[in-house]
N, C-alpha and C positions, 0 to 999 in steps of 0.2 A: 446644837447639832448641825453639822454641815453635810448635806447629802449631795453626792457627786454622781452624775451620769457620765460614763465614759463611752464614747460613741465612735464608730468607724467601721469600715468594711472588714470582712474576714481578712486577717493578715495585717491589719493596720498597727498592731502592737498594743492592743487594749490589755491583754493579759500581762505583758511585761510591765507596762506602765501602772497597771493596778497594783502589782507587787511593790513597785517603788512608792506608790501612795501609801500603801499599808505600812511599809517600813518607816516612812517619814512621819505620817500623821496618826498611825494607829487606828485607822478606820476599819469597820467591819466590811466584809467583801461578799457581795452576792453576784455570782457568775451563773447565769442560767445554763451556760454551756457545761460548766463543771457539775452542776446539780443534775442536768440531764444525762451526762456521760456516766455519772455514778448510778443513776437509775437503770441505764442501759447495761452497765457492767453487772449490776445486781439482778438483771433480768426481771425487774418488776413489771407489772402490767403497764404502768406509765412509761417505763423504759422501752418496752416492746412497741408501744404506739409511737413514741418519740423517735425511735430508731427508723421506723418506716419513713417518716417525714425527712429526717436528716439524710438518710441514704439517697433520697431522691433530690436532695439539695433544696428542699422546701422548709419553710418556717413551721415550727410547732404551733398549734392553735393558740390564739390569745387567751381563751378561757383556761386552758390547761396551765399555761405559764403564770397567769394572774393569780389563780387560786393557790398554786404552789408558792409563789413569792409572798402573798399576803400572809400565809401561815409562817413563813420564815422570818418576816419582818419583826415579829414580836420578840424574837431572840436577840435583836440588836437594840432594844429600847434604851439601854444604858450606854450605848456606844457614843464616842465623840463625833462620829460621822459614819456614813455608809457609802460605799462605792457600788453603783449598779453597773455591772459589766455584761453587756449583751442584752440588756433590757433597759428601756423599752425598744422594741424593734418596729413597732407599728404606731400609728397615730392613736388608735384605740388603747394600746398598752400605755402610751404616754398619759392619756387622760385617766386611765385606771390607776397608774402610779400616783398621779397628783391626788386622786381621791383617797388612796391608801395612806399617803403621807399626811394629807390634810386632816383625816380623822384621828391621826396621832399628833396633831398640832405642829406639823412641820411641812416642808416642801423641798423641792430640788433647789439647791443654792447655785449650782453651776453645771452646765452640760458641756463637756469637753468633746469637740467634734474633730477627730483626728483625720486629716486628709492624706491619702497616699494614692498615687495614680495606679490604674488597673494593671499595667505591665509589671510594676513593682510588687503589687499584691500577689499576682500569679506566681512570680518568681519566689517570693517568700513562702507561700503556701506549699509549692512543690518541694522546696527545700525542707520545710517542716515535715512534710509527708515522709521523707526519707528517714527521719529520725524518730518521729512521734508514734508511728504505727497507727495513726488515725486513718480509718477507712475513707473518710470524706476529703482527704487531702490528695486528690487525683485531678488531672486537668479537666475532665468532663464535669465532675461535681463542683470543682472550684469555679468554673465558668458559670454554672447554674447558680451557685451561691452568690456570686458577685452581681449577676443579673437580678436575682431576687432582691438582694440588698438595694440595688439602685431603684427598682420598681416599687418596693413595699416599704422600705425604711427611710428613704430620704425625706418623705413628708414629716418625719419626726423632727428633723432639723427646723422646719418651719414652725412647728409647735413651740420649740424652745426659743426661737427667735422672737416669737410673739410674747413669750413669757419674759423675755429680756435676760435670759440666762445662758444663751449659746455663746461659747467662745471657740473660735476656730484655731486649731493647733496644726502646724506643719509636721506631718508624721514621717518625714524623710530627713535623715541626718543621724547624728550620734544619739544613742539612747539618753545620755546625760543632757544633751542640748534640748531634746524633746521634753524631757522631764522638767528642765528648768522653766520652759514655757508653761507646762502643766502646773507646776508649783506656784508660779506667778498668778495664774488664773484662780487657783484654789484660795490662795492667800487674799486675793482681792474680793472674793465672794463673801457675802454676809452669812453669819450663823443664823439659822432659822429655827 
């Protein structure tokens, strides 16, 4: 099994590149954003709590995300690999993911760290907001989300650098060129 963490600021292209990985490699896909948006749309208790955090540009609590993901992981036990998209976002989540995977006899094979400068991120997210209908794609919330990302999630990069699994990916250019870099990193990573 090859577990992949796809990492980058909001608007860096994680969702697009995750779809490309799924098509090429047939991996299971866990997007905390998708799971949370479904909970919000279904107006579940979890969704209502999550919506409060998201609308304020804040991260949903570690405990909430970890418990949700731990339950979901069992559904992918026979997969060739798993893509974690939008998780982990904090150092504590990275440690929790390692524990979740280790108890299943596996670990993260590669962490893809997609770099995009802030001006490009804002441009992409404002453009997406015009077509997606997502309430969190407005300038004020985007700015808060990027600030939150920089403050709370960049320590995760250090975690995976210590693990020896962090690969930096340039997130500006054609989708195909970016995916070629991603594919090279995945192919070079060991199955665990």
